[in-house]
C-alpha positions as CSV (number, residue, x, y, z in Angstrom):
1,X,-28.3,-5.5,9.5
2,X,-27.6,-4.2,6.0
3,X,-24.1,-4.2,4.4
4,X,-24.0,-0.3,4.5
5,X,-24.8,-0.5,8.3
6,X,-21.9,-3.0,8.8
7,X,-19.4,-0.9,6.9
8,X,-20.5,2.3,8.4
9,X,-20.3,0.9,12.0
10,X,-16.6,0.0,11.3
11,X,-15.9,3.4,9.6
12,X,-17.3,5.2,12.7
13,X,-15.0,3.5,15.1
14,X,-12.5,6.4,14.9
15,X,-8.7,6.3,14.8
16,X,-6.4,4.8,17.3
17,X,-5.0,7.0,20.2
18,X,-2.0,6.3,22.3
19,X,-0.5,4.7,24.3
20,X,-0.1,2.2,21.5
21,X,0.0,-1.6,22.0
22,X,-1.4,-4.8,20.5
23,X,-3.6,-5.6,23.5
24,X,-6.9,-4.5,22.0
25,X,-6.4,-6.5,18.7
26,X,-5.2,-9.5,20.7
27,X,-8.4,-9.4,22.9
28,X,-10.6,-9.3,19.8
29,X,-8.9,-12.2,18.2
30,X,-8.8,-14.2,21.4
31,X,-12.7,-13.8,21.6
32,X,-12.9,-14.8,18.0
33,X,-10.9,-18.0,18.6
34,X,-7.6,-16.7,17.4
35,X,-8.3,-17.2,13.7
36,X,-4.9,-15.8,12.6
37,X,-3.4,-19.0,13.8
38,X,-5.3,-21.2,11.4
39,X,-3.4,-20.4,8.2
40,X,0.0,-19.2,7.0
41,X,0.6,-15.4,7.0
42,X,3.1,-13.0,5.4
43,X,3.6,-9.5,6.7
44,X,4.6,-6.8,4.1
45,X,5.7,-3.4,5.6
46,X,7.9,-0.5,4.8
47,X,7.4,3.2,3.9
48,X,6.6,2.9,0.1
49,X,5.9,-0.1,-2.1
50,X,4.3,-2.5,0.3
51,X,0.9,-2.4,-1.4
52,X,2.7,-3.0,-4.8
53,X,4.6,-6.0,-3.4
54,X,1.4,-7.4,-2.0
55,X,-0.4,-6.9,-5.3
56,X,2.4,-8.5,-7.3
57,X,2.7,-11.5,-5.1
58,X,-1.0,-11.9,-4.9
59,X,-1.4,-11.9,-8.6
60,X,1.2,-14.6,-8.9
61,X,-0.4,-16.7,-6.3
62,X,-3.8,-16.3,-7.9
63,X,-2.4,-18.5,-10.9
64,X,-1.9,-21.4,-8.6
65,X,-5.0,-23.4,-8.7
66,X,-4.5,-25.3,-5.5
67,X,-4.5,-22.4,-3.0
68,X,-7.0,-20.0,-1.4
69,X,-5.2,-16.7,-1.0
70,X,-6.3,-13.8,1.3
71,X,-5.1,-10.2,0.5
72,X,-5.4,-7.6,3.2
73,X,-4.4,-4.0,2.0
74,X,-4.9,-0.3,3.2
75,X,-6.1,2.3,2.7
76,X,-9.0,1.6,0.4
77,X,-9.6,4.1,-2.5
78,X,-13.3,4.0,-3.2
79,X,-14.9,1.1,-1.3
80,X,-13.9,-0.2,2.2
81,X,-14.5,-3.7,1.0
82,X,-11.3,-3.4,-1.2
83,X,-9.4,-4.0,1.9
84,X,-10.3,-7.7,2.4
85,X,-10.1,-10.1,-0.5
86,X,-10.1,-13.7,-1.1
87,X,-8.9,-15.0,-4.4
88,X,-8.9,-11.4,-5.7
89,X,-12.5,-10.9,-4.9
90,X,-14.3,-9.0,-2.2
91,X,-15.7,-11.3,0.6
92,X,-19.5,-11.5,0.4
93,X,-21.8,-8.9,2.0
94,X,-23.2,-11.8,4.1
95,X,-19.8,-12.6,5.6
96,X,-19.1,-8.9,6.2
97,X,-22.4,-8.7,8.2
98,X,-21.8,-11.9,10.2
99,X,-18.3,-10.9,11.1
100,X,-19.4,-7.4,12.1
101,X,-22.2,-8.7,14.2
102,X,-19.7,-11.0,16.2
103,X,-17.2,-8.1,16.6
104,X,-19.8,-5.6,17.6
105,X,-20.8,-7.9,20.5
106,X,-17.2,-8.1,21.6
107,X,-16.7,-4.3,21.3
108,X,-19.7,-3.7,23.6
109,X,-17.7,-5.3,26.4
110,X,-14.5,-3.5,25.5
111,X,-16.2,-0.1,25.1
112,X,-17.4,-0.4,28.8
113,X,-14.2,-1.8,30.2
114,X,-11.4,0.8,30.7
115,X,-8.8,-2.0,31.6
116,X,-9.3,-3.4,28.1
117,X,-9.9,-0.3,26.1
118,X,-12.2,0.6,23.2
119,X,-10.8,-0.7,19.8
120,X,-10.6,1.8,16.8
121,X,-11.3,1.3,13.1
122,X,-8.1,-0.3,12.1
123,X,-8.1,-2.8,15.0
124,X,-11.7,-3.8,14.1
125,X,-11.3,-4.2,10.4
126,X,-8.1,-6.2,10.9
127,X,-9.9,-8.5,13.3
128,X,-12.6,-8.9,10.7
129,X,-10.0,-9.8,8.0
130,X,-8.4,-12.5,10.2
131,X,-11.8,-13.9,11.1
132,X,-13.1,-13.8,7.5
133,X,-10.0,-15.6,6.2
134,X,-10.5,-18.5,8.5
135,X,-14.2,-18.7,7.5
136,X,-13.1,-18.9,3.9
137,X,-10.5,-21.6,4.7
138,X,-7.7,-19.8,3.0
139,X,-4.2,-21.2,2.8
140,X,-2.1,-18.0,2.9
141,X,-2.8,-14.5,4.0
142,X,-0.8,-11.6,2.5
143,X,-1.0,-8.7,5.0
144,X,0.0,-5.2,4.2
145,X,1.1,-3.4,7.4
146,X,-1.0,-0.3,8.0
147,X,1.5,1.9,9.9
148,X,4.9,1.2,11.4
149,X,5.0,-2.5,12.4
150,X,5.6,-3.0,16.0
151,X,2.2,-1.9,17.2
152,X,0.3,-2.3,13.9
153,X,-2.8,-4.6,14.2
154,X,-1.5,-7.0,11.5
155,X,1.4,-7.7,13.7
156,X,-0.8,-9.9,15.9
157,X,-0.2,-12.9,13.6
158,X,3.0,-15.1,13.4
159,X,4.3,-14.5,9.9
160,X,6.2,-17.2,8.1
161,X,8.2,-14.5,6.3
162,X,8.3,-10.6,6.7
163,X,9.1,-8.0,4.1
164,X,10.3,-4.5,4.8
165,X,10.4,-2.7,1.4
166,X,12.3,0.4,2.6
167,X,12.6,3.0,5.3
168,X,11.4,6.5,4.6
169,X,10.5,9.5,6.7
170,X,6.7,9.4,6.7
171,X,4.6,9.4,9.8
172,X,7.3,10.8,12.1
173,X,4.7,12.0,14.4
174,X,4.0,8.3,15.3
175,X,7.2,6.4,14.4
176,X,10.0,8.7,15.4
177,X,12.0,11.7,14.2
178,X,14.8,9.9,12.1
179,X,15.2,6.8,9.9
180,X,16.7,4.7,12.6
181,X,13.8,5.3,14.9
182,X,11.4,4.5,12.1
183,X,13.4,1.4,11.3
184,X,13.2,0.0,14.8
185,X,9.4,0.4,14.7
186,X,9.1,-1.4,11.4
187,X,11.5,-4.2,12.5
188,X,8.7,-5.1,14.9
189,X,7.2,-7.4,12.2
190,X,10.4,-9.6,12.1
191,X,10.1,-13.0,13.9
192,X,12.6,-15.3,15.7
193,X,14.0,-18.0,13.4
194,X,12.3,-16.4,10.3
195,X,13.4,-14.7,7.2
196,X,13.1,-10.9,6.6
197,X,13.4,-9.6,3.0
198,X,14.3,-6.0,2.2
199,X,15.4,-3.7,-0.6
200,X,16.6,-0.9,1.8
201,X,19.9,0.5,0.6
202,X,21.1,2.8,3.4
203,X,24.2,1.1,4.9
204,X,23.3,2.5,8.4
205,X,19.8,1.0,8.3
206,X,21.0,-2.3,6.9
207,X,23.4,-2.5,9.8
208,X,20.6,-2.0,12.1
209,X,18.5,-4.6,10.3
210,X,21.4,-7.1,10.3
211,X,22.0,-6.8,14.1
212,X,18.3,-7.1,14.8
213,X,17.8,-10.2,12.8
214,X,20.9,-11.9,14.2
215,X,19.5,-11.3,17.5
216,X,16.4,-13.2,16.5
217,X,18.5,-16.0,15.0
218,X,16.9,-15.2,11.7
219,X,17.9,-14.6,8.1
220,X,18.2,-11.2,6.4
221,X,17.9,-11.2,2.6
222,X,18.8,-7.9,0.9
223,X,17.3,-7.7,-2.6
224,X,18.8,-5.5,-5.3
225,X,16.3,-3.9,-7.8
226,X,17.8,-5.8,-10.8
227,X,17.7,-9.3,-9.4
228,X,15.3,-12.1,-10.8
229,X,14.8,-10.5,-14.2
230,X,16.5,-9.1,-17.2
231,X,15.1,-5.8,-18.6
232,X,14.5,-5.9,-22.4
233,X,12.6,-2.6,-23.0
234,X,10.8,0.1,-21.1
235,X,8.2,2.6,-22.0
236,X,5.7,4.8,-20.1
237,X,3.3,1.9,-19.8
238,X,5.6,-0.5,-18.2
239,X,8.5,-3.0,-18.9
240,X,9.3,-5.8,-21.3
241,X,11.4,-8.3,-19.4
242,X,12.6,-11.9,-19.1
243,X,12.7,-13.8,-15.9
244,X,15.8,-15.8,-14.7
245,X,14.2,-19.2,-15.6
246,X,12.9,-18.2,-19.1
247,X,13.9,-16.5,-22.3
248,X,10.3,-15.7,-23.2
249,X,9.6,-12.0,-22.8
250,X,6.6,-10.9,-20.7
251,X,5.1,-7.4,-20.1
252,X,5.1,-5.9,-16.6
253,X,2.4,-3.2,-16.6
254,X,3.5,-1.3,-13.4
255,X,5.6,1.6,-14.8
256,X,8.3,3.4,-12.8
257,X,11.7,2.0,-11.9
258,X,10.5,1.6,-8.3
259,X,8.1,-1.1,-9.4
260,X,11.0,-3.1,-10.8
261,X,12.4,-3.0,-7.2
262,X,9.0,-4.2,-6.0
263,X,8.9,-6.9,-8.5
264,X,12.4,-8.1,-7.4
265,X,11.1,-8.2,-3.8
266,X,8.1,-10.3,-4.8
267,X,10.2,-12.8,-6.7
268,X,12.3,-13.3,-3.7
269,X,9.1,-13.6,-1.5
270,X,7.9,-16.3,-3.9
271,X,11.2,-18.2,-3.6
272,X,10.8,-18.1,0.2
273,X,7.3,-19.4,0.0
274,X,8.5,-22.2,-2.2
275,X,11.1,-23.1,0.3
276,X,8.4,-23.3,2.9
277,X,6.6,-25.8,0.9
278,X,4.2,-23.8,-1.4
279,X,4.1,-25.1,-4.9
280,X,4.3,-22.2,-7.3
281,X,5.1,-23.2,-10.9
282,X,7.2,-20.9,-13.2
283,X,4.2,-20.5,-15.5
284,X,2.2,-19.1,-12.7
285,X,5.0,-16.7,-11.9
286,X,5.0,-15.3,-15.5
287,X,1.3,-15.1,-15.8
288,X,1.0,-13.5,-12.5
289,X,3.4,-10.7,-13.3
290,X,1.7,-10.1,-16.6
291,X,-1.7,-9.8,-15.0
292,X,-0.7,-7.6,-12.1
293,X,-2.8,-4.4,-11.5
294,X,-2.5,-1.9,-8.8
295,X,-5.1,0.9,-8.9
296,X,-3.9,4.5,-8.6
297,X,-0.1,3.7,-8.8
298,X,1.2,5.2,-12.1
299,X,-2.0,4.1,-13.7
300,X,-3.0,5.4,-17.1
301,X,-6.7,6.2,-17.8
302,X,-8.6,7.1,-21.0
303,X,-8.9,5.9,-24.6
304,X,-5.5,7.5,-25.5
305,X,-3.9,7.2,-22.1
306,X,-4.4,10.9,-21.6
307,X,-4.7,10.9,-17.7
308,X,-2.2,9.5,-15.3
309,X,-2.9,8.8,-11.7
310,X,-0.3,8.2,-9.0
311,X,-0.6,8.1,-5.1
312,X,2.7,9.8,-4.5
313,X,1.6,11.0,-1.1
314,X,5.0,11.5,0.7
315,X,8.4,12.8,-0.2
316,X,9.8,9.4,-1.2
317,X,6.8,8.7,-3.4
318,X,7.3,12.0,-5.2
319,X,10.9,11.2,-5.8
320,X,9.8,8.0,-7.6
321,X,7.2,9.8,-9.5
322,X,9.8,12.6,-10.6
323,X,12.2,9.8,-11.7
324,X,9.5,8.3,-13.8
325,X,8.7,11.7,-15.4
326,X,12.4,12.3,-16.0
327,X,12.9,8.9,-17.6
328,X,9.9,9.4,-20.0
329,X,10.4,12.9,-21.4
330,X,8.0,12.1,-24.3
331,X,5.0,12.7,-21.9
332,X,6.3,16.0,-20.6
333,X,5.5,18.8,-20.1
334,X,2.4,17.5,-18.6
335,X,-0.5,19.2,-16.8
336,X,-0.3,18.5,-13.1
337,X,-3.0,18.3,-10.5
338,X,-1.5,17.9,-7.2
339,X,-2.8,17.7,-3.6
340,X,-1.4,17.0,-0.2
341,X,-2.3,17.1,3.5
342,X,-0.8,19.6,5.9
343,X,1.2,16.9,7.7
344,X,3.3,16.2,4.5
345,X,6.1,18.4,3.0
346,X,3.6,19.7,0.4
347,X,5.7,22.7,-0.7
348,X,8.9,20.6,-1.1
349,X,6.9,17.8,-2.9
350,X,5.3,20.3,-5.4
351,X,8.7,21.9,-6.1
352,X,10.0,18.6,-7.3
353,X,7.1,18.1,-9.6
354,X,6.8,21.7,-11.0
355,X,9.7,21.5,-13.4
356,X,7.8,18.7,-15.3
357,X,4.6,20.6,-15.5
358,X,2.7,22.6,-18.2
359,X,-0.2,23.9,-16.1
360,X,-0.1,23.4,-12.3
361,X,-3.2,23.1,-10.2
362,X,-3.5,22.4,-6.5
363,X,-6.6,20.6,-5.2
364,X,-7.1,20.3,-1.6
365,X,-8.0,16.6,-0.7
366,X,-11.2,15.9,1.1
367,X,-9.9,15.5,4.6
368,X,-9.9,17.4,7.8
369,X,-6.0,17.5,7.5
370,X,-6.1,19.1,4.1
371,X,-5.0,22.7,3.3
372,X,-7.5,25.3,3.3
373,X,-7.7,27.9,0.5
374,X,-6.4,30.6,2.9
375,X,-3.5,28.4,4.0
376,X,-2.6,27.6,0.4
377,X,-2.7,31.3,-0.4
378,X,-0.3,32.1,2.4
379,X,2.1,29.4,1.4
380,X,4.8,29.2,-1.2
381,X,2.6,26.9,-3.2
382,X,0.7,29.9,-4.4
383,X,3.8,31.1,-6.3
384,X,3.6,28.6,-9.0
385,X,0.3,26.6,-8.4
386,X,-3.3,27.6,-9.1
387,X,-5.9,26.8,-6.4
388,X,-8.9,24.7,-7.7
389,X,-12.0,24.0,-5.5
390,X,-12.3,20.3,-6.5
391,X,-10.9,17.6,-8.7
392,X,-13.9,17.9,-11.3
393,X,-13.0,21.6,-12.0
394,X,-9.4,20.8,-12.3
395,X,-9.8,17.9,-14.8
396,X,-12.3,20.1,-16.8
397,X,-9.7,22.9,-16.9
398,X,-7.0,20.3,-18.2
399,X,-9.4,19.0,-20.7
400,X,-9.4,22.0,-22.8
401,X,-5.6,21.4,-23.5
402,X,-5.4,18.7,-26.1
403,X,-1.8,19.1,-26.6
404,X,-0.6,17.8,-23.0
405,X,-1.5,14.8,-21.0
406,X,-2.7,15.3,-17.3
407,X,-1.2,13.9,-14.1
408,X,-3.2,13.7,-11.0
409,X,-1.0,12.8,-7.9
410,X,-0.4,13.3,-4.2
411,X,-2.8,12.3,-1.4
412,X,-4.6,9.0,-1.6
413,X,-7.8,10.9,-0.7
414,X,-7.4,12.9,-4.0
415,X,-6.7,9.9,-6.1
416,X,-9.9,8.2,-4.6
417,X,-11.9,11.3,-5.5
418,X,-10.6,11.2,-9.0
419,X,-11.5,7.6,-9.5
420,X,-14.9,8.2,-8.2
421,X,-15.3,11.2,-10.5
422,X,-14.1,9.1,-13.5
423,X,-16.5,6.3,-12.8
424,X,-19.4,8.8,-12.9
């Protein structure tokens, strides 16, 4: 088996279909010897920011020489191998192939047995991650929840600490029609006698959190966005700040106020890991924050930082992006290339962004759920936005304007296409 055959086999497993449960991922893991029980796990969920919290925390732990750290994130932008990392590196092709061979044999049984059920893409790749982390003898796995929480495949582990960044209104077709329903699904990652950390601010949701955690005899920590650091200076590229234990300024290069909130959550998560016995020196925390990178999240590209990418793929994400643009008027008006899927409030999201724009271009992401040109023409988007057939043509069109910077934002599929084009 070649590596492309292994990855293609996983990609072709298809998406999960209801009724949803953890039975398939648990069967896979049992057949693999329950690898998720051989190391400590952290579950990081929420509507927005869970990837950033994972990235910041991982960067801090990479500076600790005595630990092997696994990082599991989703979705990937360019390469499926981005999802499973050990010590910030892709696992080897040989490990991918070995793991896929084992899981493929298990799936042959599951595919034929209706009482078990056929596992889909996310169940299979999550099982591969749990197995690979055991093979690499990691000490701790940072696991970004894929969707929701209660029935997400990552929830097959027993986390030492759980994080729910916030509760938004994304994926209502799967998680429920209001924030309370969505919160209940995400609370499924909390565990009895364990800690849950959140930066959620809605009093109604926090009351729901508090009651749920009390029922589990656990501990709820509500983290404010300004805890753990002191802001010294901000600019479009990030923040100069000091930490609570040091007067020496460091630069945090994830711009946007929402990233300060994610930083605060990560600092609290690190404190909980220390309480649980992990040795994380202050110097590792400082270096880790300075070295944090998270592709496609308010990320500047180009020699003169002329191109900005951001995966603002839902309403709350666009709100955070709009605040960033409002707080940094020096980069506006900016050319905006925007793309969203049909199951997102694309017209509402585009309207929030348009007031910051110079030229406005809409590019349909490469997805079966994306807008067609006809649907775009018949929508309110066509009032202010100009349809472009692909990201290449939109960037080239913006490239003729030397006075304004360019922002590409919206669907993760669109950001992935942009990164692939830039790499060419």
